[in-house]
C-alpha atoms as an extended CHARMM CRD file, in Angstrom:
* protein
*
       264  EXT
         1         1  MET       CA             33.7570000000      -12.0550000000       79.4610000000  PROA      1               0.0000000000
         2         2  SER       CA             33.3650000000       -8.9160000000       82.1790000000  PROA      2               0.0000000000
         3         3  GLU       CA             30.6450000000       -6.1690000000       80.6570000000  PROA      3               0.0000000000
         4         4  ARG       CA             28.4030000000       -5.2040000000       77.8500000000  PROA      4               0.0000000000
         5         5  TYR       CA             30.2160000000       -3.9390000000       75.7760000000  PROA      5               0.0000000000
         6         6  LEU       CA             28.6500000000       -2.9510000000       71.8520000000  PROA      6               0.0000000000
         7         7  GLN       CA             24.8920000000       -3.1590000000       72.5500000000  PROA      7               0.0000000000
         8         8  ILE       CA             23.0680000000       -3.5920000000       69.5100000000  PROA      8               0.0000000000
         9         9  ASP       CA             19.0690000000       -2.8430000000       70.7520000000  PROA      9               0.0000000000
        10        10  LYS       CA             15.8920000000       -3.2740000000       68.6320000000  PROA      10              0.0000000000
        11        11  VAL       CA             17.5860000000       -2.5250000000       65.2070000000  PROA      11              0.0000000000
        12        12  ARG       CA             15.5390000000       -2.5890000000       62.2650000000  PROA      12              0.0000000000
        13        13  MET       CA             16.7950000000       -0.8090000000       58.4230000000  PROA      13              0.0000000000
        14        14  VAL       CA             14.0160000000        0.1490000000       56.4160000000  PROA      14              0.0000000000
        15        15  PHE       CA             15.8060000000        1.5990000000       52.6110000000  PROA      15              0.0000000000
        16        16  GLU       CA             13.5010000000        3.6740000000       50.3850000000  PROA      16              0.0000000000
        17        17  THR       CA             13.3580000000        2.1540000000       47.2090000000  PROA      17              0.0000000000
        18        18  ARG       CA             11.9760000000        2.6220000000       43.4810000000  PROA      18              0.0000000000
        19        19  LYS       CA              9.4700000000       -0.1790000000       44.6310000000  PROA      19              0.0000000000
        20        20  GLY       CA              8.5230000000        1.2470000000       48.2040000000  PROA      20              0.0000000000
        21        21  PRO       CA             10.2830000000        0.4940000000       51.4840000000  PROA      21              0.0000000000
        22        22  PHE       CA             12.7130000000       -2.4290000000       51.7420000000  PROA      22              0.0000000000
        23        23  CYS       CA             12.9440000000       -3.8540000000       55.3120000000  PROA      23              0.0000000000
        24        24  ALA       CA             16.9330000000       -5.5270000000       55.5250000000  PROA      24              0.0000000000
        25        25  LEU       CA             17.0780000000       -5.7200000000       59.1130000000  PROA      25              0.0000000000
        26        26  GLU       CA             14.0540000000       -6.4410000000       61.4140000000  PROA      26              0.0000000000
        27        27  GLU       CA             14.1280000000       -6.7380000000       65.5740000000  PROA      27              0.0000000000
        28        28  ILE       CA             17.6180000000       -7.2170000000       65.8910000000  PROA      28              0.0000000000
        29        29  SER       CA             19.4750000000       -7.2320000000       69.4620000000  PROA      29              0.0000000000
        30        30  LEU       CA             22.9300000000       -8.6490000000       70.4300000000  PROA      30              0.0000000000
        31        31  ASP       CA             24.7460000000       -7.5090000000       73.1950000000  PROA      31              0.0000000000
        32        32  ILE       CA             28.8360000000       -8.4380000000       72.8240000000  PROA      32              0.0000000000
        33        33  TYR       CA             30.9870000000       -8.2310000000       75.9420000000  PROA      33              0.0000000000
        34        34  ALA       CA             34.5750000000       -6.8010000000       76.2640000000  PROA      34              0.0000000000
        35        35  GLY       CA             37.2010000000       -8.7110000000       74.9090000000  PROA      35              0.0000000000
        36        36  GLU       CA             34.5910000000      -11.0660000000       73.1060000000  PROA      36              0.0000000000
        37        37  PHE       CA             35.1220000000      -12.1050000000       69.3910000000  PROA      37              0.0000000000
        38        38  VAL       CA             31.4380000000      -12.6180000000       67.3260000000  PROA      38              0.0000000000
        39        39  SER       CA             31.2160000000      -13.2480000000       63.8630000000  PROA      39              0.0000000000
        40        40  LEU       CA             28.4970000000      -12.1830000000       61.2880000000  PROA      40              0.0000000000
        41        41  ILE       CA             27.8310000000      -15.5760000000       59.2900000000  PROA      41              0.0000000000
        42        42  GLY       CA             24.2970000000      -16.1350000000       56.5390000000  PROA      42              0.0000000000
        43        43  HSD       CA             23.6220000000      -15.5490000000       52.9100000000  PROA      43              0.0000000000
        44        44  SER       CA             24.1350000000      -12.7340000000       50.4950000000  PROA      44              0.0000000000
        45        45  GLY       CA             21.4010000000      -10.2200000000       51.5550000000  PROA      45              0.0000000000
        46        46  CYS       CA             20.6320000000      -11.2050000000       54.7700000000  PROA      46              0.0000000000
        47        47  GLY       CA             22.0490000000       -7.8230000000       56.2220000000  PROA      47              0.0000000000
        48        48  LYS       CA             25.6050000000       -8.7260000000       57.1810000000  PROA      48              0.0000000000
        49        49  SER       CA             27.0690000000       -5.5720000000       56.2170000000  PROA      49              0.0000000000
        50        50  THR       CA             24.4570000000       -3.0840000000       56.7610000000  PROA      50              0.0000000000
        51        51  LEU       CA             24.1480000000       -4.2160000000       60.3990000000  PROA      51              0.0000000000
        52        52  LEU       CA             27.8260000000       -3.5820000000       60.8130000000  PROA      52              0.0000000000
        53        53  ASN       CA             27.7570000000       -0.2690000000       58.8360000000  PROA      53              0.0000000000
        54        54  ILE       CA             24.9780000000        0.6210000000       61.5240000000  PROA      54              0.0000000000
        55        55  VAL       CA             27.3340000000       -0.0810000000       64.1320000000  PROA      55              0.0000000000
        56        56  THR       CA             30.5370000000        1.1040000000       62.0770000000  PROA      56              0.0000000000
        57        57  GLY       CA             28.2470000000        4.2520000000       61.9020000000  PROA      57              0.0000000000
        58        58  LEU       CA             28.0370000000        5.0070000000       58.1070000000  PROA      58              0.0000000000
        59        59  LEU       CA             24.4250000000        3.5440000000       58.4680000000  PROA      59              0.0000000000
        60        60  GLU       CA             21.6310000000        5.0780000000       60.6390000000  PROA      60              0.0000000000
        61        61  PRO       CA             18.8840000000        2.0050000000       61.7940000000  PROA      61              0.0000000000
        62        62  SER       CA             15.1520000000        3.2380000000       61.1970000000  PROA      62              0.0000000000
        63        63  ASP       CA             14.5120000000        2.5400000000       64.4610000000  PROA      63              0.0000000000
        64        64  GLY       CA             16.2660000000        0.9030000000       67.8150000000  PROA      64              0.0000000000
        65        65  HSD       CA             20.2160000000        1.7210000000       68.8880000000  PROA      65              0.0000000000
        66        66  VAL       CA             23.2960000000        1.1480000000       69.1340000000  PROA      66              0.0000000000
        67        67  PHE       CA             25.0230000000        1.9870000000       71.9170000000  PROA      67              0.0000000000
        68        68  LEU       CA             29.3480000000        1.5350000000       73.0200000000  PROA      68              0.0000000000
        69        69  ALA       CA             30.9010000000        1.2540000000       76.0050000000  PROA      69              0.0000000000
        70        70  ASN       CA             27.0210000000        2.8080000000       77.6260000000  PROA      70              0.0000000000
        71        71  ARG       CA             27.2530000000        6.0670000000       74.6930000000  PROA      71              0.0000000000
        72        72  GLU       CA             24.8200000000        5.9880000000       71.6980000000  PROA      72              0.0000000000
        73        73  ILE       CA             26.7610000000        5.4190000000       68.1650000000  PROA      73              0.0000000000
        74        74  THR       CA             25.2590000000        8.3910000000       66.2040000000  PROA      74              0.0000000000
        75        75  GLY       CA             28.2130000000        8.7830000000       63.3430000000  PROA      75              0.0000000000
        76        76  PRO       CA             31.7960000000        7.5110000000       62.6010000000  PROA      76              0.0000000000
        77        77  GLY       CA             34.3410000000        7.8280000000       64.9930000000  PROA      77              0.0000000000
        78        78  PRO       CA             37.8130000000        6.7070000000       66.2260000000  PROA      78              0.0000000000
        79        79  ASP       CA             36.0200000000        4.4260000000       69.0090000000  PROA      79              0.0000000000
        80        80  ARG       CA             35.6020000000        2.1180000000       65.9090000000  PROA      80              0.0000000000
        81        81  GLY       CA             38.5420000000        0.8790000000       64.0090000000  PROA      81              0.0000000000
        82        82  VAL       CA             37.0680000000       -0.8200000000       60.2770000000  PROA      82              0.0000000000
        83        83  VAL       CA             38.5010000000       -2.6680000000       58.3000000000  PROA      83              0.0000000000
        84        84  PHE       CA             36.8580000000       -3.9890000000       54.6390000000  PROA      84              0.0000000000
        85        85  GLN       CA             37.4910000000       -6.4620000000       52.6220000000  PROA      85              0.0000000000
        86        86  ASN       CA             39.0140000000       -3.7230000000       49.8510000000  PROA      86              0.0000000000
        87        87  HSD       CA             41.6530000000       -2.3090000000       51.9080000000  PROA      87              0.0000000000
        88        88  SER       CA             41.4730000000        1.0390000000       50.4110000000  PROA      88              0.0000000000
        89        89  LEU       CA             44.9620000000        2.3520000000       50.9660000000  PROA      89              0.0000000000
        90        90  LEU       CA             45.8630000000        5.3990000000       49.3850000000  PROA      90              0.0000000000
        91        91  PRO       CA             48.8930000000        4.4020000000       46.5960000000  PROA      91              0.0000000000
        92        92  TRP       CA             50.7620000000        7.6230000000       46.4280000000  PROA      92              0.0000000000
        93        93  LEU       CA             51.4250000000        7.0340000000       50.5030000000  PROA      93              0.0000000000
        94        94  THR       CA             53.4120000000        4.2070000000       51.5810000000  PROA      94              0.0000000000
        95        95  CYS       CA             52.6150000000        1.7880000000       54.3500000000  PROA      95              0.0000000000
        96        96  PHE       CA             53.9930000000        4.0360000000       57.0880000000  PROA      96              0.0000000000
        97        97  GLU       CA             52.1810000000        7.3260000000       56.0090000000  PROA      97              0.0000000000
        98        98  ASN       CA             48.5050000000        5.8860000000       55.1120000000  PROA      98              0.0000000000
        99        99  VAL       CA             48.5210000000        4.4570000000       58.9880000000  PROA      99              0.0000000000
       100       100  GLN       CA             49.7860000000        7.5260000000       59.6510000000  PROA      100             0.0000000000
       101       101  LEU       CA             46.6480000000        9.2850000000       58.1410000000  PROA      101             0.0000000000
       102       102  ALA       CA             44.4860000000        7.6000000000       60.6900000000  PROA      102             0.0000000000
       103       103  ALA       CA             47.0730000000        7.9100000000       63.7310000000  PROA      103             0.0000000000
       104       104  GLU       CA             47.1700000000       11.7660000000       62.9860000000  PROA      104             0.0000000000
       105       105  ARG       CA             43.4450000000       12.1580000000       62.9030000000  PROA      105             0.0000000000
       106       106  VAL       CA             43.2780000000       11.2660000000       65.9110000000  PROA      106             0.0000000000
       107       107  PHE       CA             45.9070000000       11.9210000000       67.8990000000  PROA      107             0.0000000000
       108       108  GLY       CA             47.5970000000       14.6480000000       66.4880000000  PROA      108             0.0000000000
       109       109  ALA       CA             46.0100000000       17.5900000000       68.6010000000  PROA      109             0.0000000000
       110       110  THR       CA             46.6500000000       15.8210000000       71.8770000000  PROA      110             0.0000000000
       111       111  GLU       CA             50.6650000000       14.4750000000       71.0030000000  PROA      111             0.0000000000
       112       112  LYS       CA             53.6570000000       15.4120000000       70.2700000000  PROA      112             0.0000000000
       113       113  ARG       CA             54.1220000000       14.0170000000       66.3810000000  PROA      113             0.0000000000
       114       114  SER       CA             56.8580000000       11.7460000000       67.4030000000  PROA      114             0.0000000000
       115       115  ALA       CA             54.9840000000        9.9610000000       69.6770000000  PROA      115             0.0000000000
       116       116  VAL       CA             52.3690000000        9.2260000000       66.8670000000  PROA      116             0.0000000000
       117       117  LYS       CA             55.1040000000        7.9410000000       64.8480000000  PROA      117             0.0000000000
       118       118  GLU       CA             55.7700000000        5.1030000000       67.7650000000  PROA      118             0.0000000000
       119       119  ARG       CA             52.3790000000        4.6030000000       67.1980000000  PROA      119             0.0000000000
       120       120  VAL       CA             52.2000000000        3.4170000000       63.9580000000  PROA      120             0.0000000000
       121       121  HSD       CA             55.4860000000        1.5600000000       64.1200000000  PROA      121             0.0000000000
       122       122  ARG       CA             53.7750000000       -0.5190000000       67.1730000000  PROA      122             0.0000000000
       123       123  ALA       CA             51.2140000000       -1.2880000000       64.8510000000  PROA      123             0.0000000000
       124       124  LEU       CA             52.9790000000       -2.3030000000       61.8120000000  PROA      124             0.0000000000
       125       125  GLU       CA             55.3760000000       -4.1220000000       64.0460000000  PROA      125             0.0000000000
       126       126  LEU       CA             52.0600000000       -5.8060000000       65.3680000000  PROA      126             0.0000000000
       127       127  VAL       CA             50.9210000000       -7.1530000000       61.7790000000  PROA      127             0.0000000000
       128       128  GLN       CA             54.8700000000       -7.9210000000       61.4130000000  PROA      128             0.0000000000
       129       129  LEU       CA             55.0880000000       -5.1680000000       59.1430000000  PROA      129             0.0000000000
       130       130  GLY       CA             57.7600000000       -3.4190000000       60.8620000000  PROA      130             0.0000000000
       131       131  HSD       CA             60.1050000000       -4.3130000000       57.8970000000  PROA      131             0.0000000000
       132       132  ALA       CA             57.7800000000       -2.6180000000       55.0950000000  PROA      132             0.0000000000
       133       133  GLU       CA             56.9420000000       -0.0050000000       56.1930000000  PROA      133             0.0000000000
       134       134  HSD       CA             58.6150000000        2.3990000000       53.9260000000  PROA      134             0.0000000000
       135       135  LYS       CA             56.7370000000        0.4800000000       50.6300000000  PROA      135             0.0000000000
       136       136  TYR       CA             53.7450000000        1.4360000000       48.7090000000  PROA      136             0.0000000000
       137       137  PRO       CA             50.6400000000       -0.3260000000       48.3460000000  PROA      137             0.0000000000
       138       138  HSD       CA             52.0480000000       -1.6290000000       44.7200000000  PROA      138             0.0000000000
       139       139  GLU       CA             54.8940000000       -3.3480000000       45.9240000000  PROA      139             0.0000000000
       140       140  LEU       CA             53.0110000000       -5.2050000000       48.5420000000  PROA      140             0.0000000000
       141       141  SER       CA             51.3680000000       -8.8120000000       48.3220000000  PROA      141             0.0000000000
       142       142  GLY       CA             47.4630000000       -8.3650000000       48.7040000000  PROA      142             0.0000000000
       143       143  GLY       CA             47.6050000000      -10.3800000000       51.9720000000  PROA      143             0.0000000000
       144       144  MET       CA             50.4520000000       -7.7020000000       53.2940000000  PROA      144             0.0000000000
       145       145  LYS       CA             48.2660000000       -5.0640000000       51.5640000000  PROA      145             0.0000000000
       146       146  GLN       CA             45.1770000000       -6.2080000000       54.1860000000  PROA      146             0.0000000000
       147       147  ARG       CA             47.5220000000       -6.1340000000       56.9970000000  PROA      147             0.0000000000
       148       148  VAL       CA             48.4720000000       -2.6980000000       56.9920000000  PROA      148             0.0000000000
       149       149  GLY       CA             44.2930000000       -2.2850000000       57.0100000000  PROA      149             0.0000000000
       150       150  ILE       CA             44.5700000000       -3.4960000000       60.0880000000  PROA      150             0.0000000000
       151       151  ALA       CA             47.2910000000       -1.9020000000       61.4810000000  PROA      151             0.0000000000
       152       152  ARG       CA             45.2630000000        1.2040000000       60.1590000000  PROA      152             0.0000000000
       153       153  ALA       CA             42.5090000000        0.6900000000       62.6010000000  PROA      153             0.0000000000
       154       154  LEU       CA             44.7700000000       -0.5960000000       65.4160000000  PROA      154             0.0000000000
       155       155  SER       CA             47.1250000000        2.3060000000       65.2510000000  PROA      155             0.0000000000
       156       156  ILE       CA             43.5080000000        4.9220000000       66.4500000000  PROA      156             0.0000000000
       157       157  GLU       CA             43.7640000000        2.3180000000       69.6420000000  PROA      157             0.0000000000
       158       158  PRO       CA             39.3950000000        1.5650000000       68.8410000000  PROA      158             0.0000000000
       159       159  LYS       CA             37.5710000000        0.2480000000       71.7560000000  PROA      159             0.0000000000
       160       160  VAL       CA             35.8230000000       -2.2620000000       69.0370000000  PROA      160             0.0000000000
       161       161  LEU       CA             37.2660000000       -3.9510000000       65.5250000000  PROA      161             0.0000000000
       162       162  LEU       CA             35.0710000000       -3.7920000000       62.7550000000  PROA      162             0.0000000000
       163       163  LEU       CA             36.2060000000       -6.6460000000       60.2780000000  PROA      163             0.0000000000
       164       164  ASP       CA             34.1350000000       -6.6640000000       56.6570000000  PROA      164             0.0000000000
       165       165  GLU       CA             35.3390000000       -9.9570000000       55.4930000000  PROA      165             0.0000000000
       166       166  PRO       CA             38.3190000000       -8.5240000000       55.4640000000  PROA      166             0.0000000000
       167       167  PHE       CA             39.9720000000      -11.8940000000       53.6400000000  PROA      167             0.0000000000
       168       168  GLY       CA             37.4890000000      -12.8700000000       51.1720000000  PROA      168             0.0000000000
       169       169  ALA       CA             38.9270000000      -11.3520000000       48.0990000000  PROA      169             0.0000000000
       170       170  LEU       CA             42.4680000000      -13.6400000000       49.1190000000  PROA      170             0.0000000000
       171       171  ASP       CA             43.9700000000      -16.8660000000       48.2740000000  PROA      171             0.0000000000
       172       172  ALA       CA             42.6880000000      -19.7940000000       50.3580000000  PROA      172             0.0000000000
       173       173  LEU       CA             46.9480000000      -19.9440000000       51.3520000000  PROA      173             0.0000000000
       174       174  THR       CA             46.8520000000      -16.4230000000       52.4080000000  PROA      174             0.0000000000
       175       175  ARG       CA             43.6330000000      -16.4690000000       54.0910000000  PROA      175             0.0000000000
       176       176  ALA       CA             44.7150000000      -18.8690000000       56.3780000000  PROA      176             0.0000000000
       177       177  HSD       CA             47.8190000000      -17.1250000000       56.9230000000  PROA      177             0.0000000000
       178       178  LEU       CA             45.6920000000      -14.0970000000       58.1350000000  PROA      178             0.0000000000
       179       179  GLN       CA             43.2480000000      -15.6060000000       59.9080000000  PROA      179             0.0000000000
       180       180  ASP       CA             45.7780000000      -16.7570000000       62.4250000000  PROA      180             0.0000000000
       181       181  GLU       CA             47.7580000000      -13.6370000000       62.5790000000  PROA      181             0.0000000000
       182       182  LEU       CA             44.3150000000      -12.3850000000       63.5170000000  PROA      182             0.0000000000
       183       183  MET       CA             43.7820000000      -14.5490000000       65.9570000000  PROA      183             0.0000000000
       184       184  ARG       CA             47.4560000000      -13.5940000000       67.5690000000  PROA      184             0.0000000000
       185       185  ILE       CA             46.5190000000      -10.5450000000       66.8800000000  PROA      185             0.0000000000
       186       186  VAL       CA             43.3510000000      -10.2310000000       68.6050000000  PROA      186             0.0000000000
       187       187  THR       CA             45.2480000000      -11.8690000000       71.5240000000  PROA      187             0.0000000000
       188       188  ALA       CA             48.0130000000       -9.7850000000       71.8510000000  PROA      188             0.0000000000
       189       189  THR       CA             45.6710000000       -6.2060000000       72.0850000000  PROA      189             0.0000000000
       190       190  GLY       CA             42.4660000000       -8.2410000000       73.8310000000  PROA      190             0.0000000000
       191       191  SER       CA             40.6300000000       -6.2550000000       71.1950000000  PROA      191             0.0000000000
       192       192  THR       CA             36.7850000000       -6.8750000000       71.3600000000  PROA      192             0.0000000000
       193       193  VAL       CA             35.6310000000       -7.9050000000       67.3730000000  PROA      193             0.0000000000
       194       194  LEU       CA             32.8850000000       -8.3230000000       65.4300000000  PROA      194             0.0000000000
       195       195  MET       CA             33.0720000000       -9.7750000000       62.2270000000  PROA      195             0.0000000000
       196       196  VAL       CA             31.5130000000      -10.1150000000       58.8410000000  PROA      196             0.0000000000
       197       197  THR       CA             32.1830000000      -13.5070000000       57.4370000000  PROA      197             0.0000000000
       198       198  HSD       CA             30.5910000000      -16.3600000000       54.5920000000  PROA      198             0.0000000000
       199       199  ASP       CA             33.2830000000      -18.7180000000       55.3060000000  PROA      199             0.0000000000
       200       200  VAL       CA             32.3890000000      -21.5010000000       58.1010000000  PROA      200             0.0000000000
       201       201  ASP       CA             35.4100000000      -22.5160000000       58.6360000000  PROA      201             0.0000000000
       202       202  GLU       CA             36.8120000000      -18.6960000000       59.3410000000  PROA      202             0.0000000000
       203       203  ALA       CA             33.7140000000      -18.1060000000       61.6990000000  PROA      203             0.0000000000
       204       204  VAL       CA             34.5490000000      -21.7600000000       63.8970000000  PROA      204             0.0000000000
       205       205  LEU       CA             38.0000000000      -20.8620000000       63.8590000000  PROA      205             0.0000000000
       206       206  LEU       CA             38.0940000000      -17.0400000000       65.2150000000  PROA      206             0.0000000000
       207       207  SER       CA             35.2380000000      -16.8850000000       66.8310000000  PROA      207             0.0000000000
       208       208  ASP       CA             33.4540000000      -16.8670000000       70.4580000000  PROA      208             0.0000000000
       209       209  ARG       CA             30.2120000000      -16.7380000000       69.4050000000  PROA      209             0.0000000000
       210       210  VAL       CA             28.8930000000      -16.8360000000       65.3390000000  PROA      210             0.0000000000
       211       211  VAL       CA             25.0820000000      -14.7470000000       64.8060000000  PROA      211             0.0000000000
       212       212  MET       CA             23.6720000000      -16.7170000000       62.5210000000  PROA      212             0.0000000000
       213       213  MET       CA             21.4240000000      -14.6400000000       60.0860000000  PROA      213             0.0000000000
       214       214  THR       CA             17.5860000000      -15.7260000000       58.5270000000  PROA      214             0.0000000000
       215       215  ASN       CA             17.5850000000      -14.9070000000       54.7030000000  PROA      215             0.0000000000
       216       216  GLY       CA             16.4810000000      -11.1490000000       54.0690000000  PROA      216             0.0000000000
       217       217  PRO       CA             14.2770000000       -9.3810000000       53.2100000000  PROA      217             0.0000000000
       218       218  ALA       CA             13.4110000000       -8.2810000000       57.1460000000  PROA      218             0.0000000000
       219       219  ALA       CA             16.4950000000      -10.1440000000       58.3990000000  PROA      219             0.0000000000
       220       220  THR       CA             16.9720000000      -11.4160000000       61.5330000000  PROA      220             0.0000000000
       221       221  ILE       CA             19.0760000000      -13.4720000000       63.9360000000  PROA      221             0.0000000000
       222       222  GLY       CA             18.3840000000      -17.4610000000       63.2640000000  PROA      222             0.0000000000
       223       223  GLY       CA             20.3190000000      -18.6070000000       66.1720000000  PROA      223             0.0000000000
       224       224  ILE       CA             24.1920000000      -17.6610000000       67.7950000000  PROA      224             0.0000000000
       225       225  LEU       CA             26.1000000000      -20.4190000000       68.6170000000  PROA      225             0.0000000000
       226       226  ALA       CA             28.7910000000      -20.4940000000       71.3660000000  PROA      226             0.0000000000
       227       227  ILE       CA             32.4330000000      -21.8080000000       70.4000000000  PROA      227             0.0000000000
       228       228  ASP       CA             33.5000000000      -22.8380000000       73.5860000000  PROA      228             0.0000000000
       229       229  LEU       CA             37.2450000000      -24.3620000000       72.2670000000  PROA      229             0.0000000000
       230       230  PRO       CA             39.7520000000      -23.3480000000       73.7300000000  PROA      230             0.0000000000
       231       231  ARG       CA             42.2540000000      -20.7250000000       73.0100000000  PROA      231             0.0000000000
       232       232  PRO       CA             44.9060000000      -20.4020000000       71.9060000000  PROA      232             0.0000000000
       233       233  ARG       CA             43.5880000000      -22.4250000000       68.6370000000  PROA      233             0.0000000000
       234       234  ASP       CA             45.7570000000      -24.4950000000       65.9860000000  PROA      234             0.0000000000
       235       235  ARG       CA             43.5280000000      -25.1710000000       62.6220000000  PROA      235             0.0000000000
       236       236  ILE       CA             45.3990000000      -28.5070000000       61.8120000000  PROA      236             0.0000000000
       237       237  ALA       CA             44.9610000000      -29.9760000000       65.4460000000  PROA      237             0.0000000000
       238       238  LEU       CA             41.2370000000      -28.5460000000       65.2610000000  PROA      238             0.0000000000
       239       239  ALA       CA             40.8930000000      -30.2060000000       61.8140000000  PROA      239             0.0000000000
       240       240  GLY       CA             40.3280000000      -33.9630000000       63.2270000000  PROA      240             0.0000000000
       241       241  ASN       CA             38.3050000000      -32.1520000000       67.1300000000  PROA      241             0.0000000000
       242       242  LYS       CA             34.9340000000      -33.6780000000       67.0140000000  PROA      242             0.0000000000
       243       243  GLN       CA             34.1130000000      -30.9010000000       68.9490000000  PROA      243             0.0000000000
       244       244  TYR       CA             35.1830000000      -28.4940000000       65.8060000000  PROA      244             0.0000000000
       245       245  VAL       CA             33.5180000000      -30.6270000000       63.5530000000  PROA      245             0.0000000000
       246       246  ALA       CA             29.9960000000      -30.9780000000       65.4290000000  PROA      246             0.0000000000
       247       247  LEU       CA             30.1370000000      -26.6010000000       65.8620000000  PROA      247             0.0000000000
       248       248  ARG       CA             30.8560000000      -26.1880000000       62.1840000000  PROA      248             0.0000000000
       249       249  ALA       CA             28.2720000000      -29.2680000000       60.9230000000  PROA      249             0.0000000000
       250       250  GLU       CA             25.5320000000      -26.8500000000       63.1600000000  PROA      250             0.0000000000
       251       251  LEU       CA             26.4270000000      -24.2510000000       61.0390000000  PROA      251             0.0000000000
       252       252  LEU       CA             26.2550000000      -25.7390000000       58.1410000000  PROA      252             0.0000000000
       253       253  GLU       CA             23.1990000000      -27.1920000000       58.8530000000  PROA      253             0.0000000000
       254       254  PHE       CA             21.0380000000      -23.7900000000       59.6960000000  PROA      254             0.0000000000
       255       255  LEU       CA             23.0680000000      -22.6420000000       56.5650000000  PROA      255             0.0000000000
       256       256  TYR       CA             22.3880000000      -25.2840000000       54.0020000000  PROA      256             0.0000000000
       257       257  ARG       CA             19.6380000000      -26.8410000000       55.3680000000  PROA      257             0.0000000000
       258       258  LYS       CA             17.6480000000      -25.0230000000       57.3410000000  PROA      258             0.0000000000
       259       259  GLN       CA             17.6640000000      -21.4690000000       55.7830000000  PROA      259             0.0000000000
       260       260  MET       CA             18.0360000000      -22.7870000000       51.7040000000  PROA      260             0.0000000000
       261       261  ARG       CA             14.2020000000      -24.8150000000       52.7690000000  PROA      261             0.0000000000
       262       262  GLU       CA             12.5650000000      -22.2540000000       53.7520000000  PROA      262             0.0000000000
       263       263  ALA       CA             13.7970000000      -19.9010000000       50.8370000000  PROA      263             0.0000000000
       264       264  ALA       CA             12.6480000000      -22.9900000000       48.7530000000  PROA      264             0.0000000000
């Protein structure tokens, strides 16, 4: 890792509710380095998606700051590509047109139309959907739709890729295939990634570090687990790897023993 790229500095998030203030996040500080893949994991209600939405600029923290490449995040911007669990494709547009919409928004004023189209082609080829660029969302499988969502995020050449449980709604086989695809894409692009997940195996397979969130309210970072497994990673080979098994067990210990004891 070369430099601190995404800096989350003492972030606190309080929501005003009918029952009074609700503290979702308390004193979150985290440095993510250029080219690093970091996952946020924790039980439901621990503020994973809230923290990601602060980084996207969709939420403004009650206290603290977030910086990307030394510039403070004050709202949404094209320096962050976001992929949600719901692919959110426009059904009346083709795959190509869905991705083009994002690319034109960012580069339309500074590049020729042909150059923007080339960006779209490259992004779809990167997720291995060049053959399906003229298809509509209803003609695609769930996994293909999610790959279009990833292509759309990559087409704007973001400084960081933000993933909010991107494979959570998919069946196990499709999820495994897309995890492998994501590893390939991240290696090819050198992307910096922050991903929310609830899947222990996914976190260990994909990440350089896993940030373990404590239970809410007032959730904070309970620990950070370094995943120092060599890349490229093969899920079948890792299944019998002692280091992989030990890392997985450490995550499970935190989530299902330590955190469940504290909640009891």
